[in-house]
C-alpha atoms as an extended CHARMM CRD file, in Angstrom:
* protein
*
       248  EXT
         1         1  MET       CA             95.9280000000      119.4110000000      128.6310000000  PROA      1               0.0000000000
         2         2  THR       CA             96.5190000000      118.2140000000      125.1400000000  PROA      2               0.0000000000
         3         3  SER       CA             99.9470000000      117.3550000000      124.2290000000  PROA      3               0.0000000000
         4         4  PRO       CA            101.4830000000      119.3910000000      121.2610000000  PROA      4               0.0000000000
         5         5  GLU       CA            101.7090000000      117.7140000000      117.9420000000  PROA      5               0.0000000000
         6         6  PRO       CA            105.1750000000      116.3360000000      116.9520000000  PROA      6               0.0000000000
         7         7  VAL       CA            107.3920000000      118.6860000000      114.9180000000  PROA      7               0.0000000000
         8         8  ILE       CA            107.8890000000      117.1210000000      111.5180000000  PROA      8               0.0000000000
         9         9  PRO       CA            109.4390000000      118.2710000000      108.1290000000  PROA      9               0.0000000000
        10        10  ALA       CA            107.1300000000      120.2080000000      105.8750000000  PROA      10              0.0000000000
        11        11  TRP       CA            107.1250000000      117.3410000000      103.2870000000  PROA      11              0.0000000000
        12        12  MET       CA            105.5620000000      115.0880000000      106.0020000000  PROA      12              0.0000000000
        13        13  GLU       CA            102.5660000000      117.3550000000      106.6860000000  PROA      13              0.0000000000
        14        14  PRO       CA            100.4220000000      115.8050000000      103.8940000000  PROA      14              0.0000000000
        15        15  VAL       CA            101.1070000000      112.4280000000      105.4770000000  PROA      15              0.0000000000
        16        16  ARG       CA            100.0470000000      113.6630000000      108.9480000000  PROA      16              0.0000000000
        17        17  ALA       CA             96.8580000000      115.0720000000      107.3380000000  PROA      17              0.0000000000
        18        18  ALA       CA             96.0990000000      111.7930000000      105.6500000000  PROA      18              0.0000000000
        19        19  THR       CA             95.8060000000      109.9320000000      108.9030000000  PROA      19              0.0000000000
        20        20  ARG       CA             92.8150000000      112.1400000000      109.6250000000  PROA      20              0.0000000000
        21        21  SER       CA             91.2810000000      112.0760000000      106.1230000000  PROA      21              0.0000000000
        22        22  ILE       CA             91.9400000000      108.8840000000      104.2170000000  PROA      22              0.0000000000
        23        23  THR       CA             89.2580000000      106.2300000000      104.1620000000  PROA      23              0.0000000000
        24        24  ALA       CA             89.4720000000      102.3630000000      104.0720000000  PROA      24              0.0000000000
        25        25  GLY       CA             87.7640000000      102.4780000000      100.5460000000  PROA      25              0.0000000000
        26        26  GLU       CA             90.8350000000      104.6000000000       99.3290000000  PROA      26              0.0000000000
        27        27  LEU       CA             93.2620000000      102.0070000000      100.6950000000  PROA      27              0.0000000000
        28        28  SER       CA             91.7840000000       98.5100000000      100.1330000000  PROA      28              0.0000000000
        29        29  ARG       CA             88.9760000000       96.4050000000       98.8490000000  PROA      29              0.0000000000
        30        30  TYR       CA             88.4380000000       94.9480000000      102.2340000000  PROA      30              0.0000000000
        31        31  VAL       CA             87.5600000000       95.7120000000      105.8480000000  PROA      31              0.0000000000
        32        32  PRO       CA             86.7970000000       93.0000000000      108.3770000000  PROA      32              0.0000000000
        33        33  PRO       CA             83.2820000000       91.7290000000      107.6540000000  PROA      33              0.0000000000
        34        34  PRO       CA             80.7570000000       90.8710000000      110.3940000000  PROA      34              0.0000000000
        35        35  GLY       CA             81.4240000000       87.4750000000      111.8210000000  PROA      35              0.0000000000
        36        36  SER       CA             84.8770000000       87.0810000000      110.4710000000  PROA      36              0.0000000000
        37        37  ASP       CA             86.4760000000       87.1740000000      114.0240000000  PROA      37              0.0000000000
        38        38  PRO       CA             89.8050000000       88.2080000000      112.6200000000  PROA      38              0.0000000000
        39        39  ARG       CA             93.1780000000       88.0910000000      114.1950000000  PROA      39              0.0000000000
        40        40  GLU       CA             94.3830000000       91.6810000000      114.9750000000  PROA      40              0.0000000000
        41        41  GLY       CA             97.7610000000       92.8440000000      113.6990000000  PROA      41              0.0000000000
        42        42  ALA       CA             99.5570000000       96.1990000000      113.2300000000  PROA      42              0.0000000000
        43        43  VAL       CA            102.4440000000       97.3890000000      111.0400000000  PROA      43              0.0000000000
        44        44  LEU       CA            104.6690000000      100.4600000000      111.3250000000  PROA      44              0.0000000000
        45        45  MET       CA            104.9350000000      102.7020000000      108.2580000000  PROA      45              0.0000000000
        46        46  LEU       CA            108.0080000000      104.6980000000      109.3910000000  PROA      46              0.0000000000
        47        47  PHE       CA            109.1580000000      107.7360000000      107.4270000000  PROA      47              0.0000000000
        48        48  GLY       CA            112.6420000000      109.0980000000      107.9580000000  PROA      48              0.0000000000
        49        49  GLU       CA            115.3820000000      111.0780000000      106.3820000000  PROA      49              0.0000000000
        50        50  GLY       CA            118.3780000000      108.7500000000      105.5880000000  PROA      50              0.0000000000
        51        51  PRO       CA            121.5960000000      109.0890000000      103.6170000000  PROA      51              0.0000000000
        52        52  GLU       CA            119.5680000000      109.1860000000      100.3300000000  PROA      52              0.0000000000
        53        53  GLY       CA            116.8420000000      111.6100000000      101.5390000000  PROA      53              0.0000000000
        54        54  ARG       CA            113.3020000000      110.8820000000      102.5900000000  PROA      54              0.0000000000
        55        55  ASP       CA            112.7000000000      107.1170000000      103.0860000000  PROA      55              0.0000000000
        56        56  LEU       CA            110.7170000000      104.2720000000      104.4150000000  PROA      56              0.0000000000
        57        57  LEU       CA            111.7600000000      101.4630000000      106.8140000000  PROA      57              0.0000000000
        58        58  LEU       CA            110.9670000000       98.0480000000      105.2720000000  PROA      58              0.0000000000
        59        59  THR       CA            111.8640000000       94.4220000000      105.9180000000  PROA      59              0.0000000000
        60        60  GLU       CA            112.4550000000       91.4240000000      103.6550000000  PROA      60              0.0000000000
        61        61  ARG       CA            110.7790000000       88.5850000000      105.4330000000  PROA      61              0.0000000000
        62        62  ALA       CA            112.7190000000       85.3160000000      105.9750000000  PROA      62              0.0000000000
        63        63  HSD       CA            112.2020000000       83.0020000000      102.9990000000  PROA      63              0.0000000000
        64        64  HSD       CA            111.2580000000       79.9260000000      104.9750000000  PROA      64              0.0000000000
        65        65  MET       CA            108.2970000000       81.5530000000      106.8640000000  PROA      65              0.0000000000
        66        66  ARG       CA            104.8180000000       79.9670000000      106.3800000000  PROA      66              0.0000000000
        67        67  SER       CA            103.2740000000       83.4400000000      105.9060000000  PROA      67              0.0000000000
        68        68  HSD       CA            104.3110000000       85.6530000000      103.0850000000  PROA      68              0.0000000000
        69        69  PRO       CA            107.8620000000       84.2670000000      102.8520000000  PROA      69              0.0000000000
        70        70  GLY       CA            110.4940000000       86.5610000000      101.3180000000  PROA      70              0.0000000000
        71        71  GLN       CA            108.0760000000       89.3800000000      100.8090000000  PROA      71              0.0000000000
        72        72  ILE       CA            108.9620000000       93.0350000000      101.3610000000  PROA      72              0.0000000000
        73        73  SER       CA            106.7780000000       94.4760000000      104.1560000000  PROA      73              0.0000000000
        74        74  PHE       CA            106.4710000000       97.0520000000      106.9390000000  PROA      74              0.0000000000
        75        75  PRO       CA            107.8590000000       95.8360000000      110.3660000000  PROA      75              0.0000000000
        76        76  GLY       CA            104.8790000000       94.4520000000      112.3040000000  PROA      76              0.0000000000
        77        77  GLY       CA            102.9540000000       91.4560000000      113.4370000000  PROA      77              0.0000000000
        78        78  LYS       CA             99.9810000000       90.2970000000      115.5660000000  PROA      78              0.0000000000
        79        79  LEU       CA             98.7820000000       92.0950000000      118.6570000000  PROA      79              0.0000000000
        80        80  ASP       CA             99.7190000000       90.3740000000      121.8920000000  PROA      80              0.0000000000
        81        81  PRO       CA             97.5040000000       90.3910000000      124.9470000000  PROA      81              0.0000000000
        82        82  THR       CA             99.9640000000       92.7760000000      126.6800000000  PROA      82              0.0000000000
        83        83  ASP       CA             99.7440000000       95.4250000000      123.7750000000  PROA      83              0.0000000000
        84        84  ALA       CA             97.6790000000       98.3730000000      124.8370000000  PROA      84              0.0000000000
        85        85  SER       CA             96.9250000000       99.3240000000      121.2060000000  PROA      85              0.0000000000
        86        86  PRO       CA             97.8160000000       98.7040000000      117.6420000000  PROA      86              0.0000000000
        87        87  THR       CA            100.4090000000      101.5180000000      118.0230000000  PROA      87              0.0000000000
        88        88  ALA       CA            102.0130000000       99.7110000000      120.9270000000  PROA      88              0.0000000000
        89        89  ALA       CA            102.0750000000       96.4480000000      118.9880000000  PROA      89              0.0000000000
        90        90  ALA       CA            103.6050000000       98.0470000000      115.8840000000  PROA      90              0.0000000000
        91        91  LEU       CA            106.3760000000       99.7930000000      117.8110000000  PROA      91              0.0000000000
        92        92  ARG       CA            107.0650000000       96.5490000000      119.7060000000  PROA      92              0.0000000000
        93        93  GLU       CA            107.2520000000       94.4110000000      116.6300000000  PROA      93              0.0000000000
        94        94  ALA       CA            109.4880000000       96.9130000000      114.8120000000  PROA      94              0.0000000000
        95        95  GLN       CA            111.8530000000       96.8110000000      117.7450000000  PROA      95              0.0000000000
        96        96  GLU       CA            111.9080000000       93.0160000000      117.8900000000  PROA      96              0.0000000000
        97        97  GLU       CA            112.4350000000       92.6530000000      114.1060000000  PROA      97              0.0000000000
        98        98  THR       CA            114.8670000000       95.5460000000      113.3560000000  PROA      98              0.0000000000
        99        99  GLY       CA            116.2680000000       96.7980000000      116.7280000000  PROA      99              0.0000000000
       100       100  LEU       CA            114.5750000000      100.1800000000      116.2840000000  PROA      100             0.0000000000
       101       101  ASP       CA            114.3370000000      102.2920000000      119.3830000000  PROA      101             0.0000000000
       102       102  PRO       CA            110.6780000000      103.2930000000      119.7790000000  PROA      102             0.0000000000
       103       103  ALA       CA            111.7440000000      106.2440000000      121.8240000000  PROA      103             0.0000000000
       104       104  GLY       CA            112.9330000000      108.0040000000      118.6950000000  PROA      104             0.0000000000
       105       105  VAL       CA            109.6570000000      107.5700000000      116.8170000000  PROA      105             0.0000000000
       106       106  ASP       CA            106.8500000000      110.1770000000      116.8750000000  PROA      106             0.0000000000
       107       107  VAL       CA            103.5170000000      108.5240000000      116.0080000000  PROA      107             0.0000000000
       108       108  LEU       CA            101.3940000000      110.6350000000      113.7800000000  PROA      108             0.0000000000
       109       109  GLY       CA             98.2740000000      108.4870000000      113.6490000000  PROA      109             0.0000000000
       110       110  GLU       CA             96.7310000000      105.2720000000      112.4010000000  PROA      110             0.0000000000
       111       111  LEU       CA             95.1560000000      104.4170000000      109.0540000000  PROA      111             0.0000000000
       112       112  PRO       CA             91.7990000000      102.5840000000      108.9410000000  PROA      112             0.0000000000
       113       113  GLU       CA             91.7430000000       99.0140000000      109.9180000000  PROA      113             0.0000000000
       114       114  LEU       CA             91.9890000000       96.7410000000      106.8000000000  PROA      114             0.0000000000
       115       115  TRP       CA             91.3010000000       93.0340000000      106.2100000000  PROA      115             0.0000000000
       116       116  LEU       CA             93.5320000000       90.3690000000      104.6730000000  PROA      116             0.0000000000
       117       117  PRO       CA             91.0700000000       87.5270000000      103.6730000000  PROA      117             0.0000000000
       118       118  PRO       CA             93.6430000000       84.7360000000      103.0910000000  PROA      118             0.0000000000
       119       119  SER       CA             95.0660000000       84.9710000000      106.6430000000  PROA      119             0.0000000000
       120       120  ASN       CA             91.9260000000       86.5660000000      108.3760000000  PROA      120             0.0000000000
       121       121  PHE       CA             94.0260000000       89.3510000000      109.7540000000  PROA      121             0.0000000000
       122       122  ALA       CA             92.6340000000       92.8600000000      110.5540000000  PROA      122             0.0000000000
       123       123  VAL       CA             95.6810000000       95.0670000000      110.1330000000  PROA      123             0.0000000000
       124       124  THR       CA             96.2290000000       98.6560000000      111.4140000000  PROA      124             0.0000000000
       125       125  THR       CA             98.9910000000      100.6830000000      109.7440000000  PROA      125             0.0000000000
       126       126  VAL       CA            100.5600000000      103.0470000000      112.2160000000  PROA      126             0.0000000000
       127       127  ILE       CA            102.2210000000      106.1500000000      110.7370000000  PROA      127             0.0000000000
       128       128  GLY       CA            105.4400000000      107.2610000000      112.3770000000  PROA      128             0.0000000000
       129       129  TRP       CA            108.1160000000      109.9390000000      111.8770000000  PROA      129             0.0000000000
       130       130  TRP       CA            111.6730000000      108.8740000000      112.7210000000  PROA      130             0.0000000000
       131       131  ARG       CA            112.5810000000      111.8690000000      114.8280000000  PROA      131             0.0000000000
       132       132  GLU       CA            115.7980000000      110.3430000000      116.2830000000  PROA      132             0.0000000000
       133       133  GLU       CA            117.3380000000      107.5860000000      114.2080000000  PROA      133             0.0000000000
       134       134  SER       CA            118.7320000000      104.4890000000      115.9120000000  PROA      134             0.0000000000
       135       135  PRO       CA            120.7920000000      101.6440000000      114.2860000000  PROA      135             0.0000000000
       136       136  VAL       CA            118.6440000000       99.0060000000      112.6320000000  PROA      136             0.0000000000
       137       137  GLY       CA            119.3680000000       95.5160000000      111.3130000000  PROA      137             0.0000000000
       138       138  VAL       CA            118.3530000000       91.9090000000      111.3870000000  PROA      138             0.0000000000
       139       139  VAL       CA            117.5700000000       90.8460000000      114.9730000000  PROA      139             0.0000000000
       140       140  ASP       CA            116.1490000000       87.4140000000      114.3460000000  PROA      140             0.0000000000
       141       141  PRO       CA            117.0120000000       85.6140000000      111.0300000000  PROA      141             0.0000000000
       142       142  ASP       CA            114.1720000000       83.2220000000      111.5990000000  PROA      142             0.0000000000
       143       143  GLU       CA            111.8180000000       86.1450000000      110.9540000000  PROA      143             0.0000000000
       144       144  VAL       CA            113.7110000000       88.8220000000      108.9920000000  PROA      144             0.0000000000
       145       145  HSD       CA            116.0980000000       88.2370000000      106.0830000000  PROA      145             0.0000000000
       146       146  ALA       CA            117.0550000000       91.9460000000      105.6810000000  PROA      146             0.0000000000
       147       147  VAL       CA            116.2000000000       95.3510000000      106.8120000000  PROA      147             0.0000000000
       148       148  LEU       CA            115.8840000000       98.0070000000      104.1550000000  PROA      148             0.0000000000
       149       149  ARG       CA            115.7260000000      101.9250000000      104.0010000000  PROA      149             0.0000000000
       150       150  VAL       CA            114.0080000000      102.5350000000      100.7360000000  PROA      150             0.0000000000
       151       151  PRO       CA            114.2480000000      106.0930000000       99.4260000000  PROA      151             0.0000000000
       152       152  ILE       CA            110.8140000000      107.5970000000       98.6000000000  PROA      152             0.0000000000
       153       153  ASP       CA            112.2310000000      109.1460000000       95.5430000000  PROA      153             0.0000000000
       154       154  HSD       CA            113.0130000000      105.5990000000       94.2670000000  PROA      154             0.0000000000
       155       155  LEU       CA            109.4580000000      104.5080000000       94.8590000000  PROA      155             0.0000000000
       156       156  LEU       CA            108.0650000000      107.5420000000       93.0590000000  PROA      156             0.0000000000
       157       157  ASP       CA            110.3070000000      107.0890000000       90.0210000000  PROA      157             0.0000000000
       158       158  PRO       CA            107.9480000000      106.0230000000       87.1660000000  PROA      158             0.0000000000
       159       159  ALA       CA            110.8260000000      103.6780000000       85.9570000000  PROA      159             0.0000000000
       160       160  HSD       CA            110.3380000000      101.6530000000       89.1610000000  PROA      160             0.0000000000
       161       161  ARG       CA            106.5210000000      101.2280000000       88.9450000000  PROA      161             0.0000000000
       162       162  VAL       CA            104.8070000000       98.1780000000       87.6780000000  PROA      162             0.0000000000
       163       163  THR       CA            101.3140000000       96.5590000000       87.7150000000  PROA      163             0.0000000000
       164       164  THR       CA            101.6060000000       93.1710000000       89.4170000000  PROA      164             0.0000000000
       165       165  MET       CA             99.5400000000       90.2520000000       88.1490000000  PROA      165             0.0000000000
       166       166  HSD       CA             98.6690000000       87.4870000000       90.6410000000  PROA      166             0.0000000000
       167       167  PRO       CA             98.3070000000       83.9090000000       89.2950000000  PROA      167             0.0000000000
       168       168  LEU       CA             94.6200000000       84.2780000000       89.9500000000  PROA      168             0.0000000000
       169       169  GLY       CA             94.5020000000       87.2430000000       87.4870000000  PROA      169             0.0000000000
       170       170  ARG       CA             94.2710000000       89.9430000000       90.2820000000  PROA      170             0.0000000000
       171       171  LEU       CA             96.1560000000       93.1530000000       89.4020000000  PROA      171             0.0000000000
       172       172  GLY       CA             97.8290000000       95.4890000000       91.9790000000  PROA      172             0.0000000000
       173       173  PRO       CA            100.6120000000       98.0300000000       92.3340000000  PROA      173             0.0000000000
       174       174  GLY       CA            104.2720000000       97.0600000000       92.5020000000  PROA      174             0.0000000000
       175       175  PHE       CA            107.6670000000       98.6800000000       92.9510000000  PROA      175             0.0000000000
       176       176  LEU       CA            110.9690000000       97.4520000000       91.5630000000  PROA      176             0.0000000000
       177       177  LEU       CA            113.6260000000       97.7150000000       94.2560000000  PROA      177             0.0000000000
       178       178  ASP       CA            117.3650000000       97.3450000000       94.1210000000  PROA      178             0.0000000000
       179       179  GLY       CA            118.7900000000       93.7620000000       93.9160000000  PROA      179             0.0000000000
       180       180  GLU       CA            115.8930000000       92.4110000000       91.7880000000  PROA      180             0.0000000000
       181       181  LEU       CA            113.5210000000       92.8060000000       94.6620000000  PROA      181             0.0000000000
       182       182  LEU       CA            109.8320000000       93.4000000000       94.1630000000  PROA      182             0.0000000000
       183       183  LEU       CA            107.5650000000       95.1810000000       96.6220000000  PROA      183             0.0000000000
       184       184  TRP       CA            104.0060000000       94.0520000000       95.9410000000  PROA      184             0.0000000000
       185       185  GLY       CA            100.8870000000       92.8790000000       97.7550000000  PROA      185             0.0000000000
       186       186  PHE       CA             99.4400000000       94.5670000000      100.8430000000  PROA      186             0.0000000000
       187       187  THR       CA            102.4480000000       96.7550000000      101.5660000000  PROA      187             0.0000000000
       188       188  ALA       CA            102.7340000000       98.0390000000       98.0620000000  PROA      188             0.0000000000
       189       189  GLY       CA             99.0770000000       98.8080000000       98.0530000000  PROA      189             0.0000000000
       190       190  ILE       CA             99.2170000000      100.9150000000      101.2050000000  PROA      190             0.0000000000
       191       191  ILE       CA            102.2330000000      102.7990000000       99.8720000000  PROA      191             0.0000000000
       192       192  SER       CA            100.8520000000      103.3850000000       96.4230000000  PROA      192             0.0000000000
       193       193  ARG       CA             97.4270000000      104.4740000000       97.5210000000  PROA      193             0.0000000000
       194       194  LEU       CA             98.6990000000      106.7290000000      100.3460000000  PROA      194             0.0000000000
       195       195  PHE       CA            100.9800000000      108.3900000000       97.8330000000  PROA      195             0.0000000000
       196       196  ASP       CA             98.0580000000      108.9010000000       95.5460000000  PROA      196             0.0000000000
       197       197  HSD       CA             96.0160000000      110.3950000000       98.3910000000  PROA      197             0.0000000000
       198       198  VAL       CA             98.7660000000      112.9630000000       99.3630000000  PROA      198             0.0000000000
       199       199  GLY       CA             99.4530000000      113.8540000000       95.6860000000  PROA      199             0.0000000000
       200       200  TRP       CA            103.0780000000      112.4760000000       95.3840000000  PROA      200             0.0000000000
       201       201  THR       CA            102.4310000000      109.9510000000       92.6490000000  PROA      201             0.0000000000
       202       202  LYS       CA            103.9150000000      110.7270000000       89.2790000000  PROA      202             0.0000000000
       203       203  PRO       CA            102.3920000000      109.4200000000       85.9970000000  PROA      203             0.0000000000
       204       204  TRP       CA            103.7630000000      105.9960000000       85.1200000000  PROA      204             0.0000000000
       205       205  ASP       CA            103.0340000000      103.1380000000       82.6370000000  PROA      205             0.0000000000
       206       206  THR       CA            100.2670000000      101.1750000000       84.2040000000  PROA      206             0.0000000000
       207       207  GLU       CA            100.4800000000       98.6790000000       81.2740000000  PROA      207             0.0000000000
       208       208  ASN       CA            103.9380000000       97.5840000000       82.4980000000  PROA      208             0.0000000000
       209       209  LEU       CA            102.8920000000       94.1760000000       83.8420000000  PROA      209             0.0000000000
       210       210  PHE       CA            104.9080000000       91.9560000000       86.2340000000  PROA      210             0.0000000000
       211       211  GLU       CA            103.6700000000       88.4130000000       86.7140000000  PROA      211             0.0000000000
       212       212  ILE       CA            103.9000000000       87.1690000000       90.2910000000  PROA      212             0.0000000000
       213       213  GLN       CA            105.6640000000       83.7360000000       90.3520000000  PROA      213             0.0000000000
       214       214  ASP       CA            104.6950000000       80.8510000000       92.6510000000  PROA      214             0.0000000000
       215       215  TRP       CA            107.8810000000       81.2200000000       94.5960000000  PROA      215             0.0000000000
       216       216  MET       CA            107.0240000000       84.8430000000       95.3410000000  PROA      216             0.0000000000
       217       217  ILE       CA            103.9810000000       83.6240000000       97.1160000000  PROA      217             0.0000000000
       218       218  PHE       CA            105.2200000000       80.4160000000       98.7500000000  PROA      218             0.0000000000
       219       219  GLY       CA            108.9540000000       81.2590000000       99.1620000000  PROA      219             0.0000000000
       220       220  ARG       CA            112.1720000000       80.0900000000       97.5830000000  PROA      220             0.0000000000
       221       221  ASN       CA            112.8820000000       77.4230000000      100.1090000000  PROA      221             0.0000000000
       222       222  LEU       CA            110.3400000000       74.7820000000       99.0150000000  PROA      222             0.0000000000
       223       223  ASP       CA            111.9550000000       71.2830000000       99.1040000000  PROA      223             0.0000000000
       224       224  ARG       CA            109.8460000000       70.0290000000       96.2010000000  PROA      224             0.0000000000
       225       225  ALA       CA            107.7880000000       71.5360000000       93.4040000000  PROA      225             0.0000000000
       226       226  ASP       CA            104.6850000000       69.6400000000       94.5130000000  PROA      226             0.0000000000
       227       227  ASP       CA            104.8110000000       71.6190000000       97.8730000000  PROA      227             0.0000000000
       228       228  ILE       CA            102.9990000000       74.3630000000       95.9830000000  PROA      228             0.0000000000
       229       229  PRO       CA             99.3220000000       73.9680000000       96.5670000000  PROA      229             0.0000000000
       230       230  ASP       CA             97.2470000000       72.9930000000       93.5500000000  PROA      230             0.0000000000
       231       231  ASP       CA             94.6290000000       75.5960000000       94.2640000000  PROA      231             0.0000000000
       232       232  ILE       CA             95.1260000000       79.2290000000       95.5750000000  PROA      232             0.0000000000
       233       233  PRO       CA             92.0550000000       80.2430000000       97.4800000000  PROA      233             0.0000000000
       234       234  GLU       CA             89.8230000000       82.7200000000       95.7000000000  PROA      234             0.0000000000
       235       235  LEU       CA             89.1690000000       85.9470000000       97.5000000000  PROA      235             0.0000000000
       236       236  PRO       CA             85.6770000000       87.0740000000       98.5180000000  PROA      236             0.0000000000
       237       237  ALA       CA             83.8530000000       89.9480000000       96.9320000000  PROA      237             0.0000000000
       238       238  PRO       CA             85.1790000000       93.3850000000       97.9250000000  PROA      238             0.0000000000
       239       239  ASN       CA             83.2150000000       95.0460000000      100.7530000000  PROA      239             0.0000000000
       240       240  THR       CA             84.4360000000       98.7360000000      100.4180000000  PROA      240             0.0000000000
       241       241  ASP       CA             83.8600000000      101.3740000000       97.8320000000  PROA      241             0.0000000000
       242       242  PHE       CA             87.4560000000      100.8980000000       96.5730000000  PROA      242             0.0000000000
       243       243  GLN       CA             87.6510000000      102.1370000000       92.9520000000  PROA      243             0.0000000000
       244       244  GLU       CA             89.3100000000       99.5780000000       90.6840000000  PROA      244             0.0000000000
       245       245  GLY       CA             91.5350000000      100.9630000000       87.9590000000  PROA      245             0.0000000000
       246       246  PRO       CA             94.8680000000      100.6320000000       86.1490000000  PROA      246             0.0000000000
       247       247  GLY       CA             97.7010000000      100.1370000000       88.5340000000  PROA      247             0.0000000000
       248       248  ARG       CA             95.3410000000      100.0390000000       91.5380000000  PROA      248             0.0000000000
């Protein structure tokens, strides 16, 4: 007997539908290519209704980490051998990073698996509805600097939208958060393109450029300026039908 679908607010219905309809090419330039033997990872894109209305649970990664230091991201990490699925991994990692109680989360589906070439990770984004909220906060400062609940209306406000420019010249979506924080990279791409897919995006100035600084890639806690590599690896050619465009 099939279990009934979770009861969710009406505003979440387009998101649930997107888990069945969105393609990898609408989300990213990359899926794992043959022979890449990627490491598997999963992140939790958790929607809730907080004090400021509908929101997303995000983390600010610890600034001394070797991978993506200080960046704003979804809770998540690599799959462990004991994880039965990407969903199990995303919920476990969210609990370990933020103290989230997985029992209060209704999983609505998974987005297509995407590839992060620099780290050779194949990442599955798990979509969840925070049916029963639990206290969240930093569990391990070695991994997480801060836990954030970011209002979706803040992310949709055209005044908070920018087009980021990577040192290699790559363009991508970005969101200005409170406290001079910038949401960019993989996480910003998933949010921006999912919002496009469900029809939430409002017109914004795609010519408003924000240049990504070295410390935003390598972290604030570098001991010396020469700790920054001379060369940032070039990315391979895209392998999906992702449509390049302003703010994409």
